[in-house]
LOSEZA-468548 format. One line per 2 residues: number of its first residue (from 1); for each residue x, y, z of N, C-alpha, C. Coordinates in nm, 4 decimals, padded with zeros to 6 digits. Atoms other than C-alpha are relative to their C-alpha. Layout:
NUM> X,Y,Z,X,Y,Z,X,Y,Z | ...
END
This chain:
1> 00.0345,00.0892,-00.0935,-11.1922,02.0608,-19.7603,00.0265,00.0465,00.1353 | -00.0951,-00.0236,-00.1635,-11.1764,02.1098,-19.3755,00.0756,-00.1519,00.0130
3> -00.0914,00.1332,-00.0388,-10.9177,01.8231,-19.2426,-00.1083,-00.0638,00.0874 | 00.0973,00.1471,-00.0531,-11.0963,01.5160,-19.1820,00.0215,-00.0862,00.1624
5> -00.0579,00.1018,-00.1233,-10.8791,01.4076,-18.8425,-00.0821,00.0789,00.0962 | 00.0585,-00.0894,-00.1145,-11.0704,01.7069,-18.6453,-00.1496,-00.0916,00.0208
7> 00.1484,-00.0380,-00.0076,-11.4061,01.5909,-18.6918,-00.0644,-00.0696,00.0720 | 00.0637,00.0908,-00.1301,-11.6302,01.4129,-18.4218,-00.0724,-00.1181,-00.0446
9> 00.0622,00.1460,00.0680,-11.7348,01.0643,-18.4077,-00.1596,-00.0015,00.0603 | 00.1691,00.0037,00.1027,-12.1008,00.9307,-18.5241,-00.0404,00.0137,00.1901
11> 00.0201,00.0188,-00.1102,-12.1417,00.8783,-18.1381,-00.0599,00.1552,00.0927 | -00.0379,-00.1535,-00.0838,-12.0579,01.2593,-18.0080,-00.1382,00.0722,-00.0997
13> 00.0836,-00.0463,00.1125,-12.2883,01.3434,-18.3610,-00.1159,-00.0129,00.0836 | 00.1183,00.0580,-00.1033,-12.5826,01.1118,-18.1909,-00.0493,00.0973,00.1120
15> 00.0122,-00.0638,-00.1323,-12.5515,01.2536,-17.8642,-00.0310,00.1400,-00.0327 | 00.0418,-00.1639,00.0531,-12.5887,01.6367,-18.0204,-00.1457,00.0289,-00.0650
17> 00.1235,00.0002,00.1054,-12.8992,01.5551,-18.2339,-00.1174,-00.0282,00.0999 | 00.1311,00.0441,-00.0984,-13.0834,01.3890,-17.9520,-00.0639,00.1339,00.0974
19> 00.0451,-00.1204,-00.1065,-13.0914,01.7072,-17.7608,-00.0731,00.1465,-00.1393 | 00.0673,-00.0871,00.0552,-13.2290,01.9133,-18.0643,-00.1248,-00.0564,-00.1059
21> 00.1367,00.1050,00.1080,-13.5545,01.6746,-18.1751,-00.0894,00.1767,-00.0320 | 00.1495,-00.1317,00.0491,-13.7871,02.0603,-18.1833,00.0825,00.0461,-00.1058
23> -00.0494,-00.0941,00.1422,-13.5255,02.2076,-18.4348,-00.0283,-00.0415,-00.0603 | -00.0049,00.1043,00.1073,-13.5416,01.9271,-18.6320,-00.1310,-00.0009,-00.0743
25> 00.1376,00.0864,-00.0131,-13.9086,01.8729,-18.6335,-00.1061,00.1320,-00.0658 | 00.1177,-00.0949,00.0645,-14.0842,02.2062,-18.8002,00.0094,00.0137,-00.1473
27> 00.0247,-00.0555,00.1449,-14.2194,02.2026,-19.1709,00.0272,00.1337,-00.0486 | -00.0580,-00.1443,00.0638,-14.2393,02.5843,-19.1937,00.1252,00.0448,-00.0074
29> -00.0928,-00.0641,00.0103,-13.9057,02.6482,-19.1129,00.1236,-00.0595,-00.0807 | -00.0852,00.1080,00.0015,-13.7350,02.3510,-19.1508,00.1470,-00.0563,00.0286
31> -00.0942,-00.1012,-00.0947,-13.3355,02.3665,-19.0531,00.0015,00.1208,-00.0304 | -00.0056,-00.1210,00.0088,-13.3316,02.6685,-18.9512,00.1669,00.0702,-00.0693
33> -00.0879,-00.0299,00.0114,-12.9589,02.6988,-19.0036,00.0690,-00.0154,-00.1800 | 00.0218,-00.0063,00.1216,-12.9710,02.6086,-19.3797,-00.1210,00.0748,-00.0868
35> 00.1168,-00.0827,00.0377,-13.0860,02.8202,-19.6121,-00.0457,-00.0592,-00.1419 | 00.1657,00.0191,00.0617,-13.4177,02.8601,-19.8235,-00.0245,-00.1688,00.0630
37> 00.0616,00.0905,-00.0070,-13.4673,02.4997,-19.6428,-00.1816,-00.0125,-00.0335 | 00.1372,00.0210,00.0740,-13.8718,02.5139,-19.6664,00.0150,00.0140,-00.1879
39> 00.0371,-00.0173,00.1415,-13.8369,02.5954,-20.0291,00.0929,-00.1151,-00.0850 | -00.0897,00.0847,00.0931,-13.5723,02.3378,-20.1006,-00.0994,-00.1493,00.0277
41> 00.0584,00.1021,-00.0874,-13.8181,02.0670,-19.8859,-00.1419,00.0003,-00.1318 | 00.1052,00.0031,00.0807,-14.1031,02.1796,-20.0942,00.0278,-00.0688,-00.1669
43> 00.0108,-00.0213,00.1378,-13.9036,02.1711,-20.4392,00.0439,-00.1925,-00.0036 | -00.0181,00.1411,00.0058,-13.7652,01.7690,-20.3646,-00.1412,-00.0668,00.0145
45> 00.1158,00.0890,-00.0112,-14.1047,01.6527,-20.2430,-00.0640,00.0360,-00.1682 | 00.1126,00.0086,00.1289,-14.3121,01.8114,-20.5517,00.0696,-00.0497,-00.1407
47> -00.0917,00.0889,00.0917,-14.0479,01.6687,-20.7639,00.0220,-00.1457,00.0051 | 00.0241,00.1423,-00.0074,-14.0342,01.2913,-20.6828,-00.1427,-00.0087,00.0105
49> 00.1328,00.0346,00.0037,-14.4212,01.3149,-20.6582,-00.0401,-00.0100,-00.1633 | 00.0301,-00.0530,00.1663,-14.4004,01.4893,-21.0539,00.0611,-00.1489,-00.0628
51> -00.1043,00.0658,-00.0015,-14.1082,01.2123,-21.1023,-00.0301,-00.1594,00.0264 | 00.1152,00.1591,-00.1005,-14.2879,00.8782,-20.9016,-00.0918,00.0186,00.0529
53> 00.0885,-00.0151,-00.0460,-14.6079,00.9357,-20.9037,-00.0811,-00.1357,00.0503 | 00.0615,00.1472,-00.0450,-14.6821,00.5492,-20.8280,00.0587,-00.0151,00.0913
55> -00.0791,00.0867,-00.1128,-14.4316,00.5359,-20.5679,-00.1147,-00.0859,00.0975 | 00.0430,00.0456,-00.1243,-14.4939,00.2853,-20.2840,-00.0073,-00.0053,00.0913
57> -00.0362,00.0150,-00.0937,-14.2365,00.2865,-20.0856,00.1483,00.1076,-00.0141 | -00.0858,-00.1286,-00.0248,-13.9869,00.5894,-19.9771,00.1226,-00.0005,00.0721
59> -00.1556,-00.0306,-00.0923,-13.6665,00.6366,-19.7687,00.0434,00.1080,00.0433 | -00.0588,-00.1357,-00.0982,-13.5675,00.9130,-19.5034,00.1284,-00.0408,00.0194
61> -00.0758,00.0564,-00.0458,-13.2071,00.8482,-19.4648,00.0607,00.1314,00.1244 | -00.0458,-00.1052,-00.0787,-13.0667,01.0552,-19.1371,-00.1323,00.1171,-00.0085
63> 00.1058,-00.0553,-00.0148,-13.4281,01.1226,-19.1172,-00.0549,00.1814,00.0640 | -00.0221,-00.1492,-00.1230,-13.3754,01.3917,-18.8145,-00.1460,-00.0469,00.0658
65> 00.1241,-00.0358,-00.0579,-13.7171,01.4589,-18.7114,-00.1246,-00.0086,-00.0626 | 00.1177,00.0567,00.0846,-13.9272,01.3627,-18.9979,-00.0077,00.1028,-00.1603
67> 00.1006,-00.1756,00.0652,-13.9424,01.7266,-19.2139,-00.0007,-00.0725,-00.1579 | -00.0302,00.0549,00.0845,-13.7997,01.5281,-19.5144,-00.1462,-00.1239,-00.0642
69> 00.1117,00.1266,00.0161,-14.0417,01.2182,-19.5093,-00.2039,00.0596,-00.0019 | 00.1188,-00.0265,-00.0069,-14.3199,01.4307,-19.3924,-00.0725,00.0867,-00.1479
71> 00.1057,-00.0526,00.1204,-14.3586,01.6835,-19.6694,00.0388,-00.0839,-00.1442 | -00.0240,00.1070,00.1118,-14.2600,01.3733,-19.9224,-00.1334,-00.0050,-00.0405
73> 00.0739,00.1088,-00.0081,-14.5278,01.2067,-19.8099,-00.1685,00.0752,00.0383 | 00.1394,-00.0593,00.0299,-14.8120,01.5116,-19.8696,00.0022,-00.0415,-00.0850
75> 00.0175,00.0343,00.1126,-14.7632,01.4629,-20.1642,-00.0646,-00.1146,-00.0785 | -00.0410,00.1277,00.0627,-14.7259,01.0964,-20.2107,-00.0497,-00.0954,00.1316
77> 00.0518,00.0510,-00.1262,-14.9775,00.9697,-19.9111,-00.0017,-00.1813,00.0572 | 00.0308,00.1629,-00.0051,-15.0262,00.5869,-20.0193,00.1375,-00.0553,-00.0230
79> -00.1286,00.0632,00.0479,-14.6963,00.4774,-19.9817,00.0438,-00.0956,00.1383 | -00.0252,00.0236,-00.0442,-14.4824,00.2952,-19.7310,00.1493,00.0589,00.0428
81> -00.1199,-00.0592,-00.0567,-14.1976,00.4777,-19.5061,00.0610,-00.0799,00.0867 | -00.0682,00.0367,-00.0629,-13.8897,00.3624,-19.3922,00.1117,00.1412,00.0535
83> -00.0796,-00.1202,-00.0312,-13.6868,00.5909,-19.1616,00.0974,-00.0029,00.0606 | -00.1221,00.0252,-00.0639,-13.3437,00.5995,-19.0368,00.1079,00.1036,00.0681
85> -00.1106,-00.1222,-00.0414,-13.1332,00.8034,-18.8375,00.0885,-00.0801,00.1595 | -00.1267,00.0421,-00.1474,-12.8555,00.7738,-18.4854,-00.0914,00.0302,00.0546
87> 00.0767,-00.0311,-00.0871,-13.0815,00.9359,-18.2950,-00.1416,-00.0354,00.0477 | 00.1472,00.0450,-00.0626,-13.4151,00.7764,-18.1124,-00.0725,00.0691,00.0402
89> 00.0621,-00.1280,00.0427,-13.5358,01.0819,-18.0399,-00.0550,00.0525,-00.1201 | 00.1388,-00.0478,00.1005,-13.5702,01.2012,-18.3577,-00.1086,-00.1678,-00.0807
91> 00.0875,00.1357,00.0550,-13.7103,00.8524,-18.5032,-00.1155,-00.0194,00.0413 | 00.1184,00.0210,-00.0589,-13.9636,00.8634,-18.2197,-00.0691,00.1557,-00.0530
93> 00.0599,-00.1194,00.0536,-14.0739,01.2320,-18.3536,-00.0198,-00.0477,-00.1737 | -00.0145,00.0999,00.1166,-14.0319,01.0944,-18.7084,-00.1236,-00.0463,-00.0298
95> 00.0997,00.1312,00.0161,-14.2149,00.7969,-18.6686,-00.1599,00.0810,00.0011 | 00.0824,-00.0498,-00.0549,-14.5072,00.9931,-18.5059,-00.0622,00.1219,-00.1144
97> 00.0677,-00.0312,00.1229,-14.5438,01.2692,-18.7580,-00.0277,-00.0657,-00.1701 | 00.0088,00.1209,00.0866,-14.5062,01.0109,-19.0437,-00.1342,-00.0564,-00.0402
99> 00.1227,00.0647,-00.0127,-14.7915,00.8328,-18.9468,-00.0955,00.0605,-00.0239 | 00.1591,-00.0872,00.0018,-15.0482,01.0732,-18.9714,-00.0017,00.0509,-00.1604
101> -00.0243,-00.0170,00.1549,-14.9311,01.1545,-19.3410,-00.0667,-00.1149,-00.1180 | -00.0621,00.1191,00.0976,-14.9111,00.8166,-19.4629,-00.1464,-00.1050,00.0453
103> 00.0553,00.1263,00.0003,-15.1753,00.5169,-19.5355,00.0653,-00.0955,00.0148 | -00.0497,00.1009,00.0013,-14.9431,00.2652,-19.5273,00.0527,-00.0327,00.1257
105> -00.0778,00.0487,-00.2153,-14.6626,00.1457,-19.2317,00.0631,00.0679,-00.0608 | -00.1179,-00.0790,-00.0148,-14.4002,00.3271,-19.1318,00.1052,-00.1331,00.1163
107> -00.0931,00.1212,-00.0539,-14.0811,00.1203,-19.0369,00.1059,00.0839,00.0189 | -00.1289,-00.1181,00.0151,-13.7722,00.3220,-18.8223,00.0809,-00.1346,00.0254
109> -00.0999,00.1797,-00.0288,-13.4689,00.1350,-18.8097,00.1218,00.1520,00.0529 | -00.0998,-00.0664,-00.0037,-13.2063,00.3059,-18.5958,00.1172,-00.0184,00.0095
111> -00.1507,00.0608,00.0267,-12.8460,00.3174,-18.6830,00.0776,00.0767,-00.0932 | -00.0277,-00.0471,00.1144,-12.5965,00.4362,-18.8895,-00.0230,-00.0302,-00.1541
113> 00.0502,00.0488,00.1758,-12.6640,00.3797,-19.2720,00.0910,-00.0028,-00.0711 | -00.0998,00.0131,00.1001,-12.3133,00.4100,-19.3924,-00.0206,-00.1982,00.0548
115> -00.0270,00.1732,-00.0517,-12.3414,00.0155,-19.1534,-00.1584,-00.0253,-00.0217 | 00.1494,00.0700,00.0134,-12.7163,-00.0365,-19.2446,00.0106,-00.0979,-00.1508
117> 00.0191,00.0264,00.1606,-12.8117,-00.2910,-19.5753,-00.1071,00.0569,-00.0293 | 00.0516,-00.0816,00.0220,-13.0656,-00.0597,-19.7302,-00.0597,-00.1212,-00.1144
119> 00.0444,00.0860,00.0730,-13.1585,-00.3836,-19.9883,00.0139,00.0654,-00.1349 | -00.0100,-00.0493,00.1971,-13.1845,-00.3608,-20.3625,-00.1184,-00.0204,-00.0180
121> 00.1122,-00.0086,00.0248,-13.4702,-00.2630,-20.5492,-00.1179,00.0090,00.0564 | 00.1044,-00.0114,-00.0933,-13.6714,-00.1862,-20.2799,-00.0862,00.1404,-00.0117
123> 00.0413,-00.1232,-00.0420,-13.7493,00.1776,-20.2886,-00.0215,00.1120,-00.1262 | 00.0418,-00.1135,00.0761,-13.9139,00.4437,-20.5486,00.0197,00.1191,00.0332
125> -00.0611,-00.1733,-00.0764,-13.7740,00.7548,-20.3579,00.0792,-00.0186,00.1161 | -00.0971,-00.0289,-00.1142,-13.4741,00.8142,-20.1457,-00.0028,00.1305,00.0271
127> -00.0589,-00.1377,-00.0091,-13.4057,01.1430,-19.9769,00.1124,-00.0117,00.1435 | -00.1122,-00.1053,-00.1466,-13.1098,01.3084,-19.7077,00.0280,00.0828,-00.0252
129> -00.0140,-00.1393,-00.0737,-13.1687,01.6073,-19.5725,00.0755,00.0629,00.0475 | -00.1031,-00.0759,-00.1011,-12.8802,01.7800,-19.4543,00.0805,-00.0981,00.1194
131> -00.0573,00.1057,-00.0436,-12.7148,01.4737,-19.3535,00.1309,-00.0733,-00.0200 | -00.1131,00.0872,00.0516,-12.4508,01.3281,-19.6360,00.1158,00.0217,00.0767
133> -00.0664,-00.0992,-00.0362,-12.2091,01.6171,-19.5090,00.0695,-00.1006,00.1434 | -00.0700,00.0948,-00.1521,-12.1017,01.3697,-19.1881,00.0805,-00.1276,-00.0297
135> -00.0723,00.0975,00.0803,-11.9568,01.1137,-19.4648,00.1379,00.0631,-00.0023 | -00.1261,00.0296,-00.0103,-11.5701,01.1001,-19.4147,00.0252,-00.0270,-00.1318
137> -00.1066,00.0406,00.1581,-11.3197,00.9736,-19.7268,-00.1325,-00.0672,-00.0784 | 00.0261,00.0362,00.1038,-11.4146,00.8917,-20.0114,-00.0858,-00.1599,-00.0510
139> 00.0056,00.1197,-00.0518,-11.4588,00.5402,-19.9433,-00.1898,-00.0233,00.0686 | 00.1183,-00.0193,-00.0173,-11.7669,00.6375,-19.7619,-00.1101,00.0580,-00.0883
141> 00.1254,-00.0685,00.1202,-11.9625,00.8759,-20.0163,00.0204,-00.1195,-00.0967 | 00.0009,00.1203,00.1076,-11.8873,00.5507,-20.2847,-00.0947,-00.0723,00.0677
143> 00.0678,00.0827,-00.0263,-12.0553,00.3225,-20.0846,-00.1166,00.0519,00.0551 | 00.1597,-00.0606,-00.0713,-12.3314,00.5118,-19.9503,-00.0854,00.0128,-00.1582
145> 00.1159,-00.0127,00.1026,-12.4584,00.6136,-20.2972,00.0250,-00.1087,-00.1385 | 00.0061,00.1200,00.0234,-12.3608,00.2804,-20.3998,-00.1433,-00.0936,00.0198
147> 00.1646,00.0470,-00.0187,-12.6376,00.1461,-20.1883,-00.1195,00.0560,-00.0025 | 00.1238,-00.0818,00.0584,-12.8718,00.4145,-20.2730,00.0223,-00.0622,-00.1463
149> 00.0172,00.0665,00.0979,-12.8470,00.3014,-20.5778,-00.0955,-00.1509,-00.0486 | 00.0805,00.1987,00.0182,-12.8999,-00.0717,-20.5773,-00.1344,00.0285,00.1035
151> 00.0776,-00.0368,-00.0708,-13.1601,00.0726,-20.2953,-00.1566,-00.0089,-00.0999 | 00.0933,-00.0469,00.0803,-13.3855,00.2016,-20.5867,-00.0408,-00.0803,-00.1257
153> 00.0229,00.0455,00.1724,-13.5852,00.0585,-20.8410,00.0001,00.0671,-00.0978 | -00.0747,-00.0140,00.1035,-13.5256,00.1026,-21.1939,-00.1329,00.0955,00.0199
155> 00.1102,-00.1249,00.0571,-13.7096,00.4590,-21.2567,00.0167,00.0680,00.1420 | -00.0078,-00.0377,-00.1506,-13.6495,00.5360,-20.8566,00.1058,00.1586,-00.0178
157> -00.0974,-00.0913,-00.0570,-13.4986,00.8678,-20.7433,00.0616,00.0966,00.1220 | -00.1292,-00.0204,-00.1478,-13.2209,00.9906,-20.4843,-00.0374,00.1996,-00.0428
159> -00.0355,-00.1557,-00.0149,-13.2768,01.3786,-20.3429,00.0685,00.0378,00.1143 | -00.0796,-00.0518,-00.1072,-13.0398,01.5782,-20.1461,-00.0143,00.1482,-00.0208
161> -00.0188,-00.1614,00.0051,-13.0283,01.9103,-19.9751,00.0845,00.0053,00.0955 | -00.1457,-00.0028,-00.0994,-12.6974,02.0024,-19.8009,00.0657,00.0758,-00.0579
163> -00.1510,-00.1143,-00.0154,-12.3753,02.1990,-19.7613,00.0498,-00.0730,-00.1081 | -00.1151,00.1109,00.0498,-12.1533,02.1655,-20.0272,00.0473,00.1089,-00.0510
165> -00.1473,-00.0430,-00.0021,-11.8159,02.2903,-20.0731,-00.0119,00.1145,-00.1118 | -00.0566,-00.0618,00.1716,-11.6916,02.5432,-20.3964,00.1094,-00.0797,-00.0316
167> -00.1164,00.0497,00.0417,-11.4606,02.4441,-20.6134,00.1394,00.0448,00.0016 | -00.0752,00.0045,00.0007,-11.2115,02.6062,-20.5481,00.0450,00.1104,00.1526
169> 00.0605,-00.0902,-00.1348,-11.1055,02.7845,-20.1975,-00.0715,00.1189,00.0270 | 00.0450,-00.1654,00.0368,-11.1544,03.1649,-20.2868,-00.1678,-00.0474,-00.0238
171> 00.1018,00.0456,00.0076,-11.5084,03.0371,-20.4369,-00.0489,-00.0795,00.1695 | 00.1012,00.0318,-00.0918,-11.5881,02.8349,-20.1045,-00.0455,00.1052,00.0593
173> 00.0158,-00.1078,-00.1540,-11.4941,03.1053,-19.8520,-00.0592,00.1060,-00.0755 | 00.0915,-00.0718,00.0095,-11.7137,03.3464,-20.0433,-00.1600,-00.0290,00.0279
175> 00.1594,00.0479,-00.0169,-12.0169,03.1105,-20.0331,-00.0409,-00.0038,00.1564 | 00.0129,00.0199,-00.1361,-11.9548,03.0571,-19.6695,-00.0277,00.1257,00.0401
177> 00.0376,-00.1572,-00.0544,-11.9538,03.4246,-19.6384,-00.1215,00.0284,00.0038 | 00.1301,-00.0179,00.0422,-12.2666,03.4319,-19.7911,-00.1273,-00.0697,00.1265
179> 00.1040,00.0554,-00.1008,-12.4165,03.1581,-19.5714,00.0180,00.0700,00.1267 | -00.0204,-00.0046,-00.0699,-12.2779,03.3374,-19.2676,-00.1096,00.1476,-00.0203
181> 00.0170,-00.1520,00.0428,-12.4266,03.6917,-19.3954,-00.1652,-00.0254,00.0695 | 00.1417,00.0871,-00.0111,-12.7646,03.4677,-19.4075,-00.0870,-00.0414,00.1770
183> 00.0187,00.0387,-00.1619,-12.7405,03.3717,-19.0720,-00.0319,00.1057,00.1237 | 00.0194,-00.1084,-00.0826,-12.6900,03.7220,-18.9166,-00.1291,00.0760,00.0133
185> 00.1776,-00.0073,-00.0231,-13.0517,03.7767,-18.9902,-00.0551,-00.0138,00.0098 | 00.0890,00.0938,-00.0614,-13.2019,03.5151,-18.8270,00.0908,-00.0071,00.2187
187> -00.0203,00.0638,-00.1439,-12.9866,03.4166,-18.5113,00.1645,00.1482,00.0505 | -00.0992,-00.1136,-00.0322,-12.6938,03.6205,-18.2907,00.1223,-00.0822,-00.0085
189> -00.1447,00.0396,00.0052,-12.3321,03.6373,-18.3403,00.0651,-00.1361,00.0817 | -00.0876,00.1163,-00.0734,-12.2707,03.3722,-18.0521,-00.1086,-00.1474,-00.0240
191> 00.0605,00.0915,00.0853,-12.5273,03.1502,-18.2253,00.1151,-00.0638,-00.1094 | -00.0368,00.0474,00.1119,-12.3702,03.1814,-18.5314,00.1921,-00.0630,00.0040
193> -00.1647,00.0688,-00.0380,-11.9990,03.0990,-18.3678,-00.0188,-00.1453,00.0284 | 00.0148,00.1423,-00.0609,-12.1579,02.7798,-18.2043,-00.0083,-00.0627,-00.1790
195> 00.0038,00.0917,00.1169,-12.2734,02.6826,-18.5629,00.0981,-00.0205,-00.1253 | -00.1513,00.0072,00.1295,-11.9105,02.7497,-18.7586,00.0597,-00.1442,00.1034
197> -00.1329,00.0876,-00.0845,-11.7419,02.5472,-18.4810,-00.1042,-00.0983,-00.0131 | 00.0451,00.1420,00.0552,-11.9971,02.2086,-18.4949,-00.0009,00.0013,-00.1855
199> -00.0698,00.0469,00.1543,-11.9466,02.2781,-18.9164,00.1815,-00.0381,-00.0043 | -00.1454,00.0460,-00.0052,-11.5571,02.2450,-18.8384,-00.0182,-00.1214,00.0796
201> -00.0392,00.0942,-00.0276,-11.6107,01.9763,-18.6091,-00.0784,-00.1101,-00.0110 | 00.1193,00.1010,00.0196,-11.9230,01.7707,-18.7595,00.0102,-00.0310,-00.1258
203> 00.0188,00.0374,00.0622,-11.9071,01.8530,-19.0859,00.1117,00.0023,-00.1273 | -00.0469,-00.0027,00.1462,-11.7395,01.7293,-19.4352,-00.0518,00.0035,-00.1351
205> 00.1102,-00.0132,00.1224,-11.9175,01.8365,-19.7467,00.0819,-00.0348,-00.1109 | -00.1031,00.0165,00.1042,-11.7950,01.7978,-20.0942,-00.0683,00.0704,-00.1213
207> 00.0574,-00.0911,00.1314,-11.8606,02.0073,-20.4395,-00.1729,-00.1209,-00.0904 | 00.1195,00.0554,00.0633,-12.1810,01.9518,-20.6140,00.0529,-00.0738,-00.1144
209> -00.0543,00.0639,00.1283,-11.9654,01.8202,-20.9409,00.0254,-00.1303,00.0915 | -00.0762,00.1050,-00.0440,-11.7745,01.5758,-20.7254,-00.1722,-00.1259,00.1113
211> 00.0812,00.0594,00.0180,-12.1273,01.4327,-20.6302,-00.1091,-00.0583,-00.1246 | 00.0407,00.0295,00.1305,-12.2868,01.4412,-20.9389,00.0983,-00.1292,-00.0732
213> -00.0860,00.0782,00.0372,-11.9783,01.2496,-21.0701,-00.0024,-00.1208,00.0517 | 00.0018,00.1214,-00.0933,-12.0157,01.0025,-20.8140,-00.1780,-00.0665,-00.0213
215> 00.1470,00.0103,00.0565,-12.3969,00.9610,-20.9113,-00.0185,-00.0827,-00.1042 | 00.0509,00.0463,00.1118,-12.3435,00.8677,-21.2456,00.1337,-00.0951,00.0300
217> -00.1206,00.1158,-00.0399,-11.9913,00.6577,-21.1364,-00.0892,-00.1403,00.0303 | 00.0535,00.1141,-00.0429,-12.2178,00.4420,-20.9493,-00.1791,-00.0737,-00.0949
219> 00.0908,00.0665,00.0816,-12.4799,00.3918,-21.2189,-00.1219,00.1097,-00.0498 | 00.1139,-00.0469,00.0653,-12.7605,00.6738,-21.2353,00.0652,00.0219,-00.1078
221> 00.0055,-00.0069,00.1295,-12.8556,00.7483,-21.5665,-00.0256,00.1891,-00.0138 | 00.0137,-00.1128,00.0230,-12.9679,01.1169,-21.5192,00.0135,00.0702,00.1950
223> 00.0534,-00.0908,-00.0985,-12.8944,01.3955,-21.2522,-00.0851,00.1411,-00.0538 | 00.1058,-00.1278,00.0622,-13.0985,01.7305,-21.1975,00.0170,00.0448,00.1370
225> -00.0640,-00.1196,-00.0514,-13.0002,02.0395,-21.0281,-00.1909,00.0738,00.0424 | 00.1131,-00.0209,-00.0530,-13.3505,02.1654,-20.8436,00.0338,00.1923,00.0620
227> -00.0642,-00.1323,-00.1063,-13.1719,02.4959,-20.6252,00.1439,-00.0047,00.0379 | -00.1672,-00.0195,-00.0924,-12.8257,02.6807,-20.4983,00.0133,00.0689,00.0315
229> -00.0139,-00.1190,-00.0359,-12.8202,02.9472,-20.2920,00.1487,00.0017,00.0955 | -00.1133,-00.0102,-00.0864,-12.4569,02.9866,-20.1610,00.0548,-00.1056,-00.0043
231> -00.0850,00.1473,-00.0066,-12.3291,02.6956,-19.9993,-00.1306,-00.0931,00.0425 | 00.1269,00.0617,00.0394,-12.6759,02.5125,-20.0371,-00.0252,-00.0317,-00.0760
233> 00.0084,00.0612,00.1517,-12.7618,02.2833,-20.3030,-00.1547,-00.0947,00.0289 | 00.1224,00.1214,-00.0024,-13.1349,02.0719,-20.3797,00.0172,-00.0823,-00.0922
235> -00.0342,00.0660,00.1363,-13.0157,01.8040,-20.6441,-00.0543,-00.1249,-00.0048 | 00.0005,00.1033,-00.0002,-13.1000,01.4648,-20.7421,00.0670,-00.0893,-00.1026
237> -00.0123,00.0468,00.0994,-13.0618,01.1836,-20.9414,-00.1323,-00.1362,-00.0456 | 00.0785,00.0900,00.0845,-13.2679,00.9149,-21.1702,00.0751,-00.0889,-00.0193
239> -00.0144,00.1050,00.0333,-13.2168,00.5536,-21.1934,-00.0576,-00.0591,-00.1524 | 00.0357,00.0708,00.0690,-13.2247,00.4107,-21.5054,-00.1495,-00.1074,-00.0623
241> 00.0924,00.0329,00.0068,-13.5923,00.3156,-21.6266,-00.0141,-00.1686,-00.0474 | -00.0424,00.1110,00.0894,-13.4396,00.0273,-21.8459,00.0940,-00.0708,00.1042
243> -00.1049,00.0156,-00.0712,-13.1844,-00.0506,-21.5618,-00.0610,-00.1586,00.0190 | 00.0045,00.1699,-00.0262,-13.1619,-00.4486,-21.5664,00.0270,-00.0467,00.1648
245> -00.0204,00.0627,-00.0918,-13.2200,-00.6409,-21.2438,00.0494,-00.0870,00.0165 | -00.0464,00.1649,00.0097,-12.9707,-00.9252,-21.1714,-00.0242,-00.0776,00.1322
END
């Protein structure tokens, strides 16, 4: 795992993303540095609609320019949508795009979802697209996953598309090299070096197994893999339909 003492602050990350609205607001390309981003958005959206066809409320954590909310609401237009992001610029763009898609209301919350009360039994679908890798210590991961579980209604689903690290240093290096080989087909060496620098300074991803174990730990009844390619994966979990609301 990347040493965490070198990581950027949330304020530095917000300033970075404030300048990149266009890059994170293209439904055709998704996040260009993330492997198979359009495919993963499609899989998440279709599966969310399949498992929660009667969804009334959805939440997009770290929504960026709104790609995941836009894609999900293209299959589930009759919903209210809540968007959370550090960046006011990203939120403004996401709100504009989602309003064109849905018949319900759009609620925007600027802030760090680590600090925001997500409520209990509120949402049918929660998405987190390329954002959870900014979580740091185990306590933060556990807190966010527990908050997501509590915020979902019984039968609700949680969907992640993100960087995942390998189970061993050797596998992790192989996956990283695979990612770089994909980037070489799209961007210059200078851009690759910039992305790798940001990866080192901003990101602290975890393994897929760590996140599945954590999902079960906080109470999810099912975990689901949709796609994995090198060090990116799309996956999720479902809250038991018979979960007793206290």
